[in-house]
N, C-alpha and C positions, 0 to 999 in steps of 0.2 A: 531372249529373255532370261532372267535369273531369279532364283528364289533361295531361301534358306530353310535348313532343317537343324533344330537344335533339340537337346535332351528335355526332359521334363523337370529337371532341377531348378535351382535358383536362376532367375533371369540374369543375362550378362550383357555388358555393353557391347554392341555389334555395330559395324557399319552396314547401312541399309544398302540393298541392291542398287539403288538408283544414285548412290553416292561415291561409287568407285571412281576414282580419278579426281574426286573433289578434295577439299580441305579435310585432313585427318580428324578435325574436330566435329565434321558434319556426321555424327553417329546417333544412333537411336538405340533404345533398349528393346531387345527381343525376348519376350517372356518365354518361359519354358512351354514346351509343346506336349499336349497329350498324345498318346499313341495313334489315335484316329487321325488327328491333325497331321502328324508325321506321315501317315499312310497316304493321306489326301495329296500331299505335296509330292510325295515320291510317286503316286499313279500320274500326277500331271507330267512328271519328268518322263516316265515310261512311255506315255502315250504321246509326247511331243509337244505338250502344252507348254513345257519349260525346257530350255536347251542347256542350261547351266545350273547345277545344284551345288551350293556351298553349305557344307555341314561340318558339325563338330564330330567327335569320335562316335556319336550315336549311330552313324551309318556303317561303322566297322562291322558291326555284328547284328544279326537277328533280323534285319530288314533287307529285303530284296529289292535292290534298285534297278534290276534289269541289266541290260548291256550297255557298257559305256565305252566310248571310243578314247577317252583321255581321262586320266586321274591324276590331280596334281595334289601332293602333300605337301603342306606348308610347315608342319611341325615335325620333329623327329619322332619316329615311332619308339614306344616305350619297351616292346618286345619284338622277337622275330616274328611271332604269330600276327601281331598287329601290321607289321610290314607286309607279310604274305597276304593278309586279307585286303589290304589296299591295293596291292597288285592284282588280286583276284577280281577286283571290280572292273578292271579293264578287259572286258571278256569279248568285245566286238573284234572282228577280223582285223588285224593290224592295229589293234589297240595298244596304248602306250601308258606308261606310268612315269611320272616326273617326281622325283624326291628332292626337296630343298633341304640342305643340311650344311652345318658349319664343320662337320666331323665326318668326312668321307670313310675314315677308317671304321667308324661305328657301323656304317651301312655294309661295309665288307664283313664285318663280324656277324651281323644279322644274317647276312646272306649265307654264311658258312653255317650258322645255326639252322637256316631254313633247310639247307641240304641234309644235315645231320637228322633233322626231325623227319623229313620225307623218307630217309633211308630207314630210320626206326620204324615208321609206319609201315613201310613196304615189308620189312622183315616180318613184323607182328602179323600182317595180312597173310603173307605166304605160309607162316607157321600155323596160323589159325585154319587156313584152307587145306593144308595138307593133313590135318588132324581129322579123323572120321568122327561122323556124328553117332548117335546112339543107334541108328538104323544101319550103320556101316557105309554110309554114303559120304561123299566129299562135301564139306561145308564150303559155301560161297558167301562172300560180302554182299548182303542184300538189305533192304531197308528193314526187313522184319527181324534181323539179327544184329542190327547195328549197336544195339545197347550191349549185347555180349561181346561183340568184337572190341568196342571201346573199353570195356572192363578188361579184356584180355591184354590189349595194348597198355593200359595203365599199369597192370600188374607185372608185365614183362619189363616195362620201362623203370619201374620202381624196384624191380628185383624181389618180388614176393608173390605169394599166391593171391588168388582173387578173394579178397577179404575186406572188412571194413577200413582198413588202413590205406588200401589202394584203390578202393571202388569209388567212382564218381558218385555224387549225390544227384537226385533229380527232384526238382520242385514243379509241380503241375498247378495250373490255375485256369479259370474260365477265360475264354478269349475276350480280352477287353475291346477289341476291334469289331466284335460282331454287330450287326445292323440292329438287331431287336434283342430284347431281354430273354425271349425264348431261345434264340440261337446262342445267345451268351451262355445260357445254362447247359447247352448241349455240344459246345465246342470247347476244346482245351489246347492250351499252349504249354510248353515246358521249358525249363531252364536247366542246364547240365552245370553242376558245381564240380570242377575238376579236383582231384586230390592234390594237396600241396607236394612240392617236391620235384615236379617235372619242369626242368629248366625251360624258359622261354615260353611256357604256356600259361595263359592268364587262368584265374580261378573261374570266373562266371561267363557262360555261354548261353544267353537268351535266344529263343527261337520264336519268331512271329507267326509261323505256319501252324495253323489250328487243325485239330483232327477231332473225330466224333468220340474217341476213346482215349482215356489217359495213357494206356500202353503205347498206342499209335504215336501219341504226342511225344512221349518220351523217346521212342525209336527214331522219330523224325529229327529231334533235336540232337540225339546221339550221332545220327548220320551226318548232320551238317557239320558237327564238331570233327569227325573223323576226316571227312572230305577237306575241310579247311586245313587240317593238320597235314594232310597229304600233299 
């Protein structure tokens, strides 16, 4: 069985799951989906109710689709990070990613940028962990210090101190996917806005995982960004 997941923007003309292999004109309009509807479809995929999930770039970020055996990307990635995230979806043992492109050289360039980014992240992590904290102990990359490490990485990459020009911005909001209004008021999600100037890294990184405190939501979002870049 097959299903679609699209973003919440303007409805687009899409071919319905039942019309694959049929006349190209047998299409229907799929309206934009609210976050809760997206989560419901992804849940069906994760629990085996749906075996194939066709999606726009909305699933590149922020939504955990679980373990995939095969990822097929029909359009070319816009950045090295987008390509890396597509590959990262195929987390099952023996998982594969298939990239369809008219320009193999572009894929090679993105792959080289992936390696460069991973090396930059590894260097920043090593430097961060070598430095002693205020208590004289070694620092380690953990969820609770993900925001601090992400800011350290941005400052190192942009060649400056940790200040407003190199520091990511963090936007928090009540969890739109909470089941009740009470839960919605007590759960937070965060979006990381990366500083401009880091080649191959997109600006906006939303995270759908909610936390009871804004600080924890920010650290969770920062952690997701750092892991994706690595």
